[in-house]
Structures are given as structure tokens and as C-alpha cells.
N, C-alpha and C positions, 0 to 999 in steps of 0.2 A: 592534840598537839597544838602548835601555836596558831591562833586565829582560825581554828576550825569551826565552821558554822554548821554543825550537824543538824540533820533532820528536816530542814525546811526546803521545800521545792514549790515552785509556783503551780505545780499540778495538784498540790494537796488542797483539801477543802478550805482550810483557813486562808490560803493565798487567793483561791478563786473567790471565796466569800468577800475578801477584802476588795477585790476588783469590782465585784458586784455592788458592794456598799458605796464605792466611789462613783459608780456610773449609773446607779438606779435612778429612774425618773421619779417625780413626786408621786405618781400613781402606784409605785411599788415601794412606798416608804416602809411598809410592813416587812418586806424582805430585807431592806437595809438594816432594820433593827435586828432581825434574825441573824443576818450576816455578822453584825457587830458582836452579837452574843457568841457566835461560833468562834470568831477571832479571839475574844476575851478568854474563852475556855481553852483554846489552843495555846494561848500564852501561859495560862495557869498550868497546863499540862507540861509545857516546855520548862517552866520553872522547876518542876519536880525532877525532870531529867538532868538539867544543868546543875541544879542545886545539889543533887546527890553526888555528882562527880566532884563538884567544888568542895563539898564537905569532906569527902573521902580524902582528897589531896591535903586538906588542912589537918585532918586527924592523923594521917600517916606522917606528915612532915613534923607536926608538933610533938607527937607522943612516941614516934619510932626513930626520929633522927634523919639527918641528911642522906646517909647512905641508903636507908630504907626508902626514903622518898625517891631517890634515884632509881632503885629497883622498881618501885611502883610505876613511875613515869615511863620507864622503858617498856614495861609490860602493857601499859596503857596504849602505846603505839600499836601493839598487836591487836588490841580491842578496836581501835579506830580503823585499822585495816579491814577487820571483819565487818564493821559497820559500813565501810565504803562498798564492800561487795554486796551487802544486803540492800543498801540504799539504791545503788545504780541498777542492779540486775534483778531485784525482786520488788522492792517497795515502789519505786518510781514507775516502772511499767504497769504494776498492778493498779495503782491509782488512776492511770489513764484508761486501761482496757476495761476495768470493771465499770467505769462510768459509761463507756461506749455501749456496753451490753446490758445496761441497767434495765432496759425495757423487756429483756428476755430473762426472766428470773431463773429458768432452768439452765440456760447457758452460763449465766453469771454465777450460779451456784457451783456448777462443774468446774468453771475456771478458778473460782476462789479455792476450792478444795485442791485443785492441781497446784495452785500457787503455794498453798500450805505445805504440800508434799515437797515442792521445790525448796521451800524454806528449811524444812527438816533435813533434806539430803545435802543441800549446800552447806548447812551448819556442820553436819557430820564430816563432810569432805574437808572443809576448812579446818575443823578440829584435828583431823588426821595430819594435815600439813603442819599445823602449829605444834602438834605433839612431836613430830619428827624434828622440827627446828628446836624445840625445848630439849629434846634428848641430845641433839648435837651440841647445844650450848652447855648442857650438863657435862658431857664427856670432854669437851674442849676446856671447860673451866674458865672461860673468859667471855663476858665479865664474871668475875669470881662470885659464886653464890647466886647467880641470876637464874639458873636452870629451874629450881623449884618454883620461883615466882612465875616464870613463863608457863610452867605446867599448870599452876593454879589459875592463871588467866585463861589458859586454853580450856579448862573445865567449864568456864562460864559461858563460852561462845554458843553452844547449842541452845541453851535456855534463853540466852540473850536474843537469839534470832526469833524464837517463838514469841517472846514478849514484844519484840519490835513488830512482828507480823500482827499480833493481836491489837497493838496500838494503831497501826496503819489501817487495819481492817475497820476499826471503829471510826477513824477519821474519814475513810473512803466512803463509808455508809452514813456520813453526816450524823454520827453519834458521839460528839466530843466528850460527853459526860463519861462514856465508857472508857475512853482513852485516859481521862483524868483519874478515874478510879484505878485503872491499871498502873499508871506511873506513880501515883501517890502511895499505892499499896507497896510497890517496890521500894520507894523512898523510905517509907516507915520501917520496913523490915531491915533494909540495908543500913540506914543511918543509925537505927536503934542497935543493930548488931555491932557496928563499929564503935558506938559509944560504950557498950558493955565491955568490949574487948579492951578499949582504952582504960576503962575504970579498973579492970583487974590486971592490967599490965601485960596483956597477951596480944596487943595489936602489932602485927607484922604485915608486910606486903602479901605474904602467902595467905594469912588468915583473912585479910581484907578481901582478896579475890574469892576466897571460899565463901565468905558472907555474901558477896555479890551473886555468886552462882546459886546459893541457897535461896536468896530472895527471888531471883528470876524463876527458879524451879517451882517455888510455892505459888507464885502468881500465874505461871504458865499452866500448871496443873489445875488451879482453881478456874481459870478462864476456860479450859477445855471441858472440865466437869460441868460448868454452868452452861454449856452449849454455845461456846463462843462463835462457832460457825457450823453450818449444817453438814451432816455426814452424807455425802452423795457420791455417785460414781464419778471419779475425777475425769476431767478432760485429759487428752494425751499429754503426758509429762514431757515427752521429747518436743512436741510442737510448742508447748508453753515455754520451754527453755529456749528454743530457737527464737520465738517471738520476742522474749525478753532480751535476749542477747542482741538481736538486731536493733531493738529500740534503745537500749541503754549502753551499748558498747563504748561510745565516745564519752558518755558521762562517767562510766567506770574507769576508762583510761585516764581521764582528766583528774578524777578524784584520787586515783591511785598515785598520780604524780604529786598532787597536793599533799597527800598523807606522807609520802616519802620526803617531801620537802620540809614538812613540819617536824618530822621525827629525826631529821639529820643531826641537828645541833645537840640534843640530849645524848644520842647514841655516840656521836663523835667525842663529846665531853667524857662519857663513861669509858670509851676505849682508849683515848689518848691521855686523859687526866685521871679521873677516879669516879666511882659511883657517888661519892660525897659531893664532888663538883657537879655531877649531873643533877643531884638533888638540889643544890644551890641554884642552878639554872632553872630547874623546874619551879622553884619558889618564885623566881623573877618572872617567869612566863605566866604563872598563875595571877600575879598582880596585874600584868598587862591584860590578861583575859577578863578582868573585871569590866572591860569596855565591850565585851562581846554581846551582851543583851541589847545594848543600844545599837551596835552595828547590825545585828540580825534584824532588829525591828525596822530600821531604815531601809535595809536591803530588801526586806519582804514587801516594802511599798514600792521601791524603785523597779524591781523586776517586772511585776505585771504592768507597771506604768509604761515602761519602755516598749513592751510587747504591744500594748494597746495603742501607743502613739504610732508605732510602725504600721499597724493594721489600718488605723482610721485616719491618720494624718500624713503618712508617708515618711520616707527616709530623711528628707530635709529637716522636718520637725524633730525627728528622732535624734538627729545629730545635735541640734540645739539642746534637747532634753538631756542627752548624754553628757555634753560639756557642762551644763548647769548642775546636773546631779553629781558629776565627778568633783567639781569645785566645792559644792556644798558639803559633800561627804568628807572630802579631804580636810576642809576647814574645821568641821565639827570634830573630827577625830584628832586633829592637831590640838585643839583646846583640851579635849578629854585626855589625850596622851600626855600633854604637858602637866596636867593636874596629877595624874598617876605617877609621873616621874618625880615631881616635886615632893609628893607626900608618900613616896614608896618606903622610906625608912620607918615611919610610925605604923604604916599598914603591915609591913613585914613583921615588925615586933609584935603587933596585936594578933596577927593570924598565926604566925609560925614560931615566934619567940625571938629573943634578943640575938641568939647565935646566928640568925639569918641576916641580920643587919650588917652586911659585909659586901664591899665592892658594889654598892648601889649605883655607881656610875654606869653599870651595865644596863640598868632599867631604861634610861632615856634612849639608848640605842635600840632596844627591843620595842619601845614605844614608836620610834621612827619607822621600824619595819611594819608595825601595825598600821600606821598612817599610809604608808606606801601601798600596802595591800588593800586598804579601804578605798584608796583612789582608783584602784583597778577593778573593783567589783562592778561598777556600772558597765564597764567594757565587757566583763565576763558575761553579764546578763544580756548585753546587746548582741554578743556573738551567738549566744544560744537562741535569741529571738530571730536572728538572721540565718539560723541553721548552719552555723560555722563551727561545729563541734571540733573538727580537726584542728582549727586554729587555736582553740582553747587548749587542746591537748599538747600541741607543739610549744605553746608559750609556757605551760606549766612544766613540760619536760626540760626545756632550756633552763627554767628557773631552778628546778630540782638539781640539775647537773652543776650549775654555778654555785648553788647553796652547798652541795656536798664538797665540791672542790675548794670553795672559799672557806668553809668552816674547818676543813681538814688542815689547810695551810695556815690560816690565821690563828687557829687554836694552838698550834705549835709556837707561834710567835708571841701571843698575848693572852692565853688562857680563855676564860669565859668572855672577856671583852672581844677577843678575836672571833669567837664563835658567834657572838651577836652581830659583829660586822659582816660575817659570812651570810647570816640571815638577811641582812639589809641588801647585800649584793644580789642575792637570789630573788628577793622581792622586786628589786628594781628591774631586773631582766624580764620577769614575768609580766609585771604591770606595763612596762613600756611596749613590750611585744603585743599584749592584748589591746592596748589603746590604738597602736598603729594598725593592727589587723581589723579592729572594729571600724575605725574611720574609713579604711580602705573598702571594707565590705559595704558600708553605708554609701560611699561615693559610687560604687558599682551599681548598687540597687537604685540610686537616684537616676542613673542613666537609662533605666528600663521604664516601660509604661507604668503609670502610677495608679491604674485602676486596682481595686481590691482583688479582683479575680486574677489579673495579670501578676500582681505582687505575689499571691499565693502560689501561682504556677511557677514563677521564676524561683521562689525560695525552695520549692520542692524539686527543682531541676527538670520540670516537665517541658515538653516541646509543644508549641501550638497553644491555642486558646481553649478554655473550657466552653462547652456549648452554652448558648444563651439560656439563662434560667437555671443552670445547674448550680447546686449548692456548693459553696466553698467548704472544703474539709476543715475540721477543727485543727488548729495548728498544734504541733508537738510542743508541750509545755517546756518552758525554759527553767532548768533547775538553778536554784540559788547556789552561788559558789560556796564551797566548804572552807 
């Protein structure tokens, strides 16, 4: 959906490698080169994932029409919800715990196999819920004709989960080339299939998601057949599930609200206006999303930087870094958003066709929403670094509520322009709440003892001081905002 930055967390090897590359002393120059190589491969891998989704949107919008693009985009919100579950409750905890147990290969292997089973079961359970929702939409008949598209998107979820696990497994074991091969294989199959369907005139949202499901299935089976992970007696699945839930519950709740907030405008446009209007809005959102790679790249630098500043220089320096990062990111995205808004008509005509060059005054409003969200991303990362996950959840919940209410009321008043204004209102609420909560948390942390040990203890809510000489535990990584 809008401004969703999928996949990246500061716990992932590419983020930790970036941190090492920035801080490695001269004596460890060889590791900096290795870290830079890992980051480069992670970016190549991400290009395959994001590029495939972008290409699919262009194919459907250009060759199947506005109404089909509306159907495709609505179903994509279901896919994003599934990825939210996998990211927060499977991938993020796995990246952390598998590193903690890396010295014990037997325990690490059992845990990896248990996480694979958790991936399979969670994918099947979520598929069941989505199938019920698709059947209900089919029976109700509103949005008209959306039921089959929802069913096709549902079919892709189990295989998508397996491919995501294979990808994260490769990155967690510092094998980025394997992740690159996995995602580029998916991209080749899926983009190739979409191109063939477009050439023969059979490209529809249903067929597009069936091609996605087939691509994921082929790659998942190939990965498993090639021995993607060792077959071992798994650790307790119940214990693994509980451990993951305790670790990732606030991340899941926050990302769920972000997904609902991003999906609100297209769904409201489809329900109150038409699926063709939802498709037009999807085209506008796609233009704005051209700024996402830049936003993700900057955010992946800011996130570990804020955490490192808090640990080594204290909350006062973190406050200065937060303000500077917010100003710099907001200014950069303002320039980029202005360029996208000014050149949106020719970009729309080039990517989607002349019929989409309509009401382009909506694009600057969506670009403003992107700038506001970008300004809040340093505060999101700051709250995670300060272990204030609940504040992130509350901010995004308030933003989602305002977005849904604002889009519903303003869409009645002024169509797509009103829906875009509703998005701006929701982003303002979330961003201002996150900024205020982060600054307040920094001020409270500044009042506490500033030693590293005391800071770790206060952030974890412990009482008393750690015994002299005791090692400080590794901090829980701060996920990058979606």
C-alpha cells in the first residue's frame, strides 16, 4: 500500500553489516569491504522483490484497465497483511534468535526447522482466514467481481511464506547470494508469465496472482529439493511460537495498523466510488512510490545510526541526531516529492497510458502525505531503539482511525482528492504523535544515569544495577518502519 517499506529490519544482516561498515576501525578494513559487499547484494535482492511488484502493477494497469488495476490493488492489501504477519512473528524473531544460538549448531538447526514449520502452519492458517473472507465477498458481491481475485491472491500466500522464509534464512546465515538467486528466480518466472499473458490478451488480476503463486511454488520446491535447510528433529513448535509472539507482538500490532492505514484509501474508493476509481488512485500511489527506494536506503542508515548513538553517546546526542535526521529526510523527500508531482502527467502516460492522465492534482497531495510520513520515520526508529513499541502502536492506531474516518467523509465530498486529503490527515496524526512520544522518551532517558550498563538496565525495565563486569545483553533490534 502507500509508502510501505517492506522487508528491511535493522536486525537483518544487511543492516547490521551497514552498521559494522560505518564503525569498523582501520584494522578491520577487510570486514568493512565484506560488509559493503553484503549490503550491495541485499540491495540487488530488494530490487528483484520491489521491481516485480512494480512491474505487475504496470502490466495490469496498462493492459487490463483501471477496474482490473483496482481489483489487483485491493487484493494486494491482503498480500501485504500476510507479509506483515510473517515479518513480525516469523522473520524478525528468527533473525535475532538464530544469531544468538549460532555457536550451538544442533540447537540452531532444531530452531530453524521449528521456524520453518511455524512458517508453513501460519501460512495455512492465514490462507484459511483469507479464503473465508474471499467467500464472504463473493457471496455479498461487493465490491462486484472481487471475490475471484481475492481467492487467487489467497492461493499465493502459503508459497509466498515459504519463499520469504528461504530468503530470510539465506540472509540470516550471511549467504546473500542465495537470497539473490531465490528472488531473481521468482522475478524471472513472474514477470515472464505476466508478459506472456499480456501478449496473448489473457492478463487479468486473477491470472496475475495465479502466475505469482506458480512462481513462488516453483522456487519453494526447488529450494527445498536443493536442501535449503537441514531436516532435523524440530524444537518445540509451541515454545517457538510463544517466543516469537513475545518478541514481535508490538512490531506485529504496529505493522498491522500501518497496513490498515495504507489500505484504507483504495478500499474506501472502491466501496464508495467504483473499482475504476480505486484503480486510478492505485496509479497515483504507484507514481508516488517511485520515491520508496530512496526512502528505504536513507532509513536503513538512520535506524542503526540512532541505536548506536543512544548506546555510545547517550540520549542527549540522540535527540540532536533525531532532529537533524528528521529535517534532512523531510527536506530530501520534499524535493523528490515535488519532482514527482510536477512530472506526474508524463510519467502516468508513459507507464499506464493516456487514460490515466486525469485529475493529476491528486498526486501533489499524495506526495505531501509521503513527505509527512518520511519526517516521522526517524521518530519511529527512535521509539524502537528506546524500547517504546507501545507508543509506536498507539500512534499508528490513531493515524489509522483518522485515515479511515477522514477518507470516508472526504471521499463523499470530493472523490479521490478527498481520499488523498484523508491520507494526509492520518499521516499528520501518526507523525506528530511519534515525534512527541520519542522526544518525551528521550527526555526521560536523559534524566537517568548515563552509563552504558545503567542505560541498558533502564531500557529493559530492570531494577538495580548489573554486577560489575557482567556483559550487557544485546539490544533488541529496532525494525525499520513499513
